[in-house]
C-alpha positions in Angstrom: 27.0 95.1 -71.2 27.2 91.4 -72.0 28.8 88.9 -74.4 26.5 86.9 -76.4 26.7 83.6 -78.4 23.7 82.1 -80.3 23.1 78.3 -80.3 20.5 77.5 -82.7 19.6 74.1 -81.6 18.8 74.6 -78.0 18.5 78.4 -78.2 21.2 79.2 -75.3 22.9 82.4 -75.0 26.3 83.1 -73.2 25.9 86.4 -71.1 28.7 87.9 -69.2 28.7 88.3 -65.2 28.9 91.7 -64.1 29.7 93.2 -60.6 27.2 95.1 -59.0 28.4 97.0 -55.8 31.0 95.1 -53.7 28.9 92.2 -52.7 26.6 91.3 -55.8 26.9 90.0 -59.2 24.1 90.5 -61.9 23.4 89.4 -65.4 21.2 90.7 -68.2 18.2 89.0 -68.7 17.0 88.5 -72.5 14.7 90.9 -73.7 12.6 88.9 -75.7 12.1 86.5 -72.6 11.1 89.4 -70.5 8.6 90.8 -72.9 7.0 87.2 -73.4 6.8 87.0 -69.6 5.0 90.4 -69.5 7.6 91.4 -66.9 8.7 95.1 -66.1 11.4 96.5 -63.8 10.6 95.9 -60.3 8.9 92.5 -60.8 10.2 89.5 -59.0 11.5 86.1 -60.2 11.9 82.9 -58.5 15.3 81.9 -58.6 15.9 77.7 -57.9 18.8 75.5 -57.9 18.5 72.2 -59.2 20.1 68.9 -58.7 23.1 69.6 -61.0 23.7 72.9 -59.5 22.0 74.9 -62.2 19.7 78.1 -61.7 16.0 78.1 -63.0 14.3 81.2 -63.3 10.6 81.5 -63.3 8.2 84.4 -63.5 5.8 82.3 -61.1 6.1 81.1 -57.8 5.0 77.8 -58.8 4.8 75.9 -62.1 1.4 75.4 -63.2 1.2 71.5 -63.6 -0.8 70.7 -66.8 -3.7 68.8 -66.3 -3.5 65.4 -68.5 -6.3 63.5 -69.5 -7.0 60.4 -71.6 -9.4 57.9 -72.9 -9.1 54.1 -72.3 -11.4 52.0 -74.6 -12.6 48.4 -73.5 -14.2 45.7 -75.4 -16.2 42.4 -74.2 -13.1 40.2 -73.9 -11.0 42.8 -72.0 -9.9 40.9 -68.9 -8.8 42.0 -65.3 -5.3 41.9 -66.2 -5.2 44.0 -69.3 -7.6 46.6 -67.5 -5.7 46.9 -64.4 -2.1 47.3 -66.3 -3.5 49.9 -68.6 -5.1 51.9 -65.8 -1.9 51.7 -63.8 0.2 52.7 -66.7 -2.0 55.9 -67.1 -1.9 56.7 -63.6 2.0 56.5 -63.5 2.4 58.4 -66.6 0.8 61.3 -64.8 -2.7 61.6 -66.2 -5.2 63.6 -63.9 -8.3 62.4 -65.5 -8.8 58.8 -67.0 -12.0 58.4 -68.9 -12.9 54.5 -69.4 -15.3 53.6 -71.9 -16.5 50.6 -73.8 -16.2 49.9 -77.6 -19.7 48.3 -77.4 -20.8 51.2 -75.5 -21.6 49.3 -72.2 -19.3 48.2 -69.6 -20.0 44.7 -68.0 -20.6 44.6 -64.6 -17.6 42.4 -63.9 -15.3 45.4 -65.7 -16.9 48.1 -63.7 -16.2 46.2 -60.5 -12.7 45.5 -61.6 -12.2 49.4 -62.0 -13.7 50.4 -58.9 -11.5 47.9 -57.0 -8.4 49.0 -58.4 -8.8 52.8 -57.8 -9.9 51.7 -54.4 -7.0 49.5 -53.7 -4.1 50.9 -55.7 -4.7 54.5 -56.8 -3.6 56.8 -54.2 -5.3 60.2 -54.4 -8.0 59.0 -57.0 -11.8 59.2 -57.0 -14.3 58.0 -59.5 -16.2 61.1 -60.4 -18.4 59.5 -63.1 -19.9 55.9 -63.0 -22.4 54.3 -65.2 -22.5 51.6 -67.9 -21.4 53.8 -70.4 -18.4 55.4 -68.4 -16.2 55.7 -65.6 -14.0 58.6 -65.2 -11.3 58.6 -62.6 -9.8 61.9 -61.1 -6.6 62.2 -59.4 -7.0 65.0 -56.9 -3.4 65.4 -55.1 -1.2 68.1 -55.9 1.9 66.3 -56.8 4.0 69.4 -55.4 3.0 68.2 -51.8 4.7 64.8 -51.8 7.7 64.3 -49.6 9.2 61.3 -51.1 11.1 60.3 -47.8 8.1 60.3 -45.5 6.3 58.1 -48.1 9.1 55.6 -48.3 9.3 55.6 -44.4 5.5 55.0 -44.2 6.0 52.0 -46.8 8.7 50.8 -44.5 6.5 50.8 -41.0 3.8 49.1 -42.8 6.0 46.5 -44.1 8.0 46.2 -40.8 4.5 45.7 -39.3 3.6 43.0 -41.5 6.6 40.8 -40.9 6.1 41.2 -37.2 2.3 40.4 -37.4 3.1 37.3 -39.6 5.4 35.9 -36.8 2.7 36.3 -34.2 0.1 34.7 -36.7 2.4 31.8 -36.8 2.5 31.4 -33.1 -1.1 31.4 -32.9 -1.8 29.9 -36.0 -4.2 32.9 -36.9 -5.8 32.5 -40.2 -7.8 35.8 -39.9 -4.5 38.0 -39.2 -2.8 36.2 -42.2 -5.7 37.4 -44.5 -5.3 40.7 -43.1 -1.7 40.9 -43.7 -2.2 39.7 -47.2 -4.8 42.6 -47.6 -2.1 45.2 -46.3 0.0 44.1 -49.1 -2.2 46.3 -51.1 -1.3 49.5 -49.1 2.5 49.1 -49.8 1.9 48.6 -53.3 -0.5 51.8 -53.5 2.3 53.8 -52.1 4.6 52.3 -54.5 2.7 53.3 -57.5 2.3 56.9 -56.2 5.9 57.3 -55.5 6.5 56.2 -59.3 4.1 58.6 -60.1 5.5 61.4 -58.4 9.2 60.6 -59.7 8.2 60.9 -63.0 6.4 64.3 -62.4 9.8 65.7 -61.0 11.7 64.3 -63.9 9.4 65.7 -66.4 9.0 69.2 -64.6 12.0 71.6 -64.3 10.5 73.2 -61.4 9.3 70.6 -59.6 12.4 69.7 -57.5 11.8 73.1 -55.8 8.3 72.2 -54.7 8.9 68.6 -53.8 10.9 69.1 -50.8 14.4 69.1 -52.5 14.1 66.0 -54.2 17.2 65.9 -56.7 16.5 64.6 -60.0 19.9 62.7 -59.5 18.4 60.8 -56.5 15.3 59.9 -58.3 16.6 56.4 -59.5 17.7 55.6 -55.9 14.5 56.4 -54.7 12.4 54.2 -57.1 14.9 51.3 -56.1 14.1 51.9 -52.6 10.4 51.8 -53.3 10.7 48.4 -55.3 12.7 46.8 -52.2 9.8 48.0 -50.0 7.4 46.4 -52.2 9.3 43.1 -52.6 9.5 43.2 -48.8 6.1 43.3 -48.4 5.3 40.8 -50.9 7.5 38.3 -48.9 5.1 38.8 -45.7 2.1 38.3 -47.8 3.5 34.8 -49.3 4.4 33.9 -45.7 0.7 34.5 -44.9 -0.6 32.2 -47.7 1.9 29.6 -46.6 0.9 29.8 -42.9 -2.9 29.5 -43.9 -1.7 26.2 -46.0 -0.7 24.4 -42.7 -3.0 22.0 -40.8 -1.7 22.7 -37.6 0.9 25.0 -36.2 4.6 24.7 -36.3 6.5 23.5 -33.2 7.3 26.2 -30.6 11.1 25.4 -30.7 11.3 26.2 -34.4 8.9 29.3 -33.9 11.2 30.7 -31.4 14.3 30.8 -33.8 12.1 32.1 -36.7 11.2 34.7 -34.5 14.7 35.6 -33.6 15.7 35.6 -37.1 12.6 37.7 -38.2 13.8 40.3 -35.7 17.2 40.4 -37.0 16.1 41.0 -40.7 13.2 43.7 -39.4 16.2 45.4 -37.4 18.2 45.5 -40.5 15.3 47.1 -42.3 14.7 49.8 -39.7 18.3 50.9 -39.8 18.8 51.0 -43.5 15.5 53.5 -43.4 17.1 55.3 -40.5 20.1 55.6 -42.7 18.1 57.1 -45.5 16.2 59.9 -43.3 19.3 60.8 -41.7 21.6 60.6 -44.9 24.0 58.4 -42.5 26.7 56.9 -44.7 28.5 55.1 -41.7 25.1 53.6 -40.6 24.2 52.4 -44.1 27.5 50.9 -44.5 27.3 48.8 -41.1 23.8 47.8 -42.4 25.1 46.3 -45.6 27.7 44.3 -43.7 25.4 43.3 -41.0 23.0 41.9 -43.8 25.6 39.5 -44.8 25.3 37.4 -41.7 21.6 36.4 -42.7 22.7 33.4 -45.0 24.4 32.1 -42.0 21.5 32.3 -39.8 19.3 31.0 -42.2 21.8 27.9 -42.7 21.8 27.5 -38.9 18.2 26.8 -38.3 17.9 24.7 -41.5 20.5 22.5 -40.0 18.7 22.3 -36.5 17.1 19.0 -35.7 13.1 19.5 -35.5 10.4 16.8 -35.8 7.9 18.2 -38.1 5.6 16.9 -40.9 6.8 17.0 -44.7 4.4 20.1 -45.0 6.0 21.8 -42.1 9.3 21.2 -43.1 8.8 22.7 -46.6 6.8 25.7 -44.8 9.9 26.2 -42.8 12.3 26.3 -45.4 10.3 28.4 -47.6 9.7 31.0 -44.6 13.2 31.2 -43.7 14.0 32.4 -47.2 11.4 34.9 -47.1 12.9 36.3 -43.9 16.5 36.2 -45.2 15.1 38.3 -48.3 14.3 41.1 -46.1 18.0 41.4 -45.0 18.8 41.1 -48.8 16.6 44.1 -49.6 17.7 46.0 -46.6 21.3 45.8 -47.8 20.2 47.0 -51.4 18.6 49.9 -49.5 21.8 50.7 -47.5 23.6 50.5 -50.9 21.4 53.2 -52.5 21.9 55.4 -49.4 25.8 54.9 -49.8 25.3 56.1 -53.4 23.3 59.1 -52.1 25.7 60.3 -49.6 29.2 59.5 -51.0 29.9 62.9 -51.9 28.9 64.3 -48.3 31.2 61.6 -46.9 33.8 62.1 -49.0 33.9 66.0 -47.9 34.2 64.5 -44.5 37.3 62.7 -45.0 
């Protein structure tokens, strides 16, 4: 009925494809596997095609995600950065329950405050389910199979574009409160960035996950990670601009603000187009965006060479803001290049 070849290292078997009627093919399943899965004739199997065109057979419609939990021990000297980095690392690694205790049995009020703020500001889908001086337990409640990576990236992009549009308005009005809000909004982008890393790791660790995650191919995971990082950096630039505007004693001249507004609109447009190319899998648009972004340094230099009467502080601020705006185009080009890599196969077929 079939040809068989055992490979001891990975337990693979070669089985011959057989005709079944005029329009179907069949392959015999290993009896040991069928028995272990407690299957019988007439039962149904889930068949999934992964990113490398392999077939994955499963006796379950959904892969049961193993609930992972861990303990983190703190001492009195554990400072803010150490605590945050360790919790974020466990979150990204896919732990569903994170129990935080102190080696001295009681956590300090400062440590508890740091942990609760981190959960609130940075960890999407997480709740504190136990909170005392002895222990803080974090539960990640979101189902990893429900994430749509591209929708989350698009949401990050919308927030980021809004931050850069708002900072121009804040500069024109010298609105300090808006600058503070822009800086706070940077946390939202970081939250989604961490969540995407967690989900991408889940997809790489689970053979069945791709079928559950809206057809995210494993081969595309690195590209999505690069896009998320680019969006995080673009948001950071908006936050940095907010800090600089807050440091100014008086608004920038209207003449320079008009040019900054125009330059920012150019870079925001590049970001919007690069994300549209991603969503639509549009190779030509991505290629066009990469080319357009090359104009950013020329636009930056043109403004730098303009003759404006400003104080030394204002001049230094403008130089820095121009760099931040130009970097938006740089990262948009990076996103465009990732889209080119993701869509090159389809583009070659259409030639």
